[in-house]
N, C-alpha and C positions, 0 to 999 in steps of 0.2 A: 838732464837736471830736474827730472820726475823725482829721481830717488834723493833730491835736497832740496826739497820745496820748502820743507819746515825747518831748512835753516836759514835760507834767504828771503825769503817771502816777498810781499809787494814793495817793499820800500829798497829806493839805490841807496847807496851809501859805504864808505870803509867795511872793509872784509878781511880776514883773515886768512881767508882761502878763496879761489877760485878753481873750478873742476877742469881738469885739460879740457875737455873737448866743448871748452864754450870760452876761450880766453883770447885777448890779445896781449900782445906784448909789446913794449917800446925794445927795440934793438940793442941799446944801450945796456937795459935792464937785463936781458939777455947775456949780453955780451960781461956786464959786471959779477954774476955769477956761474959763468962757464955754462949757461944751458940746462937742460935736462937730463937726470943722471939715467943713462940708456937703461942702465942695471935694472931702475925701477917704473919699467917700461909699462907694464899691466897692474901695477901694485903703488898707489900711494906715488908715482913722481908729477901730480900737479900741487900735491899739497909740501911735499919736499921743496921745489922749486919756488911756492909761492913763502916759504920758511925762510929760505934763503935769500931771497930778494927784500925779504922785511929786515933781516938782521945786516943788509945791505944800504937801507934807507931807502928801501922804495916801495908803496902804499899798492894795496890791492883793492879795487872799488866794484861793488856789483852793481850791476846795471839793470832794475827791472823790467825796466822797457825792451832790451837785447830780446833777440831770438837767433837761433841758430839751428843749422841741419850737421847732424855729428856723422862725416863720412868715416866707416871704418869698416875693416872684414872681417868682424869677429863673428864665428861660427857659434855653433851653439853647444860643440864643447867646450869652447872657450870661455863664453859665458858661464855655463853649468861650474865649469873649474874654477871662475874668478867668485860667482857665489859663494862656492866650498870654501876657499880663502878665506871670502870675507865674513863666514862664518865660522873662521878658524876651525876647521875642520879638515883635516890632514891627511891621518888614516885610521881606521877601526883600531890598531893600536894605543893612539895618543886621543881618540877624540868617540862620545858617546852618539851611535848611529839615531836613538832613540831623542837625543837634546837636539841634533841635527834635524829631524822631521819637526819637532816642536815650532824649533826658529824658525825655521825655511817656509812652513805653513804658515806663521802667524807675520811672517813680515810680505808673505806673497797676499795674503789676505787684508793686509794694511793697506798697502800699493793699489789692491782690485779696488777697494773701496775708495780711496783716492781718486783713482781713474775714474770711476762710476760718477763718481760727485763732480768731476772737471768733464764728463763727457767723452772722457778717452775711451771709449772703448778698443780703441784699434790697438793699444796694449795689451790688453787681457790675454789672447792667445801666446802673444810672446812672453809675458810673464808666465804663465802658466806652462810653457814649453820650457824655459830653463828650472823652474821648481821642478819638474818631473824631470828631466835630465841631469841637474845635480844629484840627488834624491837618487836615482837608478844607477848613476855611478858611484855614490855611496854605498849603498846598497851591494852592487857588484863586488866591491872591494871588500866589503864585510866581509861576504862570503865566502869568495876565494880564499880570502885570512883566514876563514875557521877550518875551510877543507884543508888547509897545507900544514894545519897544527894538528891534526887527529891523523 
């Protein structure tokens, strides 16, 4: 939830969206929409199912008092790739490396500041590692792409 705090805040209530790693669904609701679309596993699967549920008459609620533990086996490489996708950086031919550096740095600093204010310093090394890995991956792809063109 640390990436979505600004969207949810401290108040419980009706919500258009619930992040996939922190939800409980009624079986009837899942059955009504055919469950998750497995093709979207790493990207927007949670917003997709919430939208389909809303269209079939179900509501999504955010409960501020809830807490969760996300048990995922994502590697640093997978998290870096997700960060690149979320930044709409797919390849050196399609996207600016400079824009990516600015974008990822800005949001990493914002997350770090929010985590410091909330006393969550244990997130800082993880955020820094994801930032560095994503930029390293994009930089290597850009250099290799430039070498192939020469």
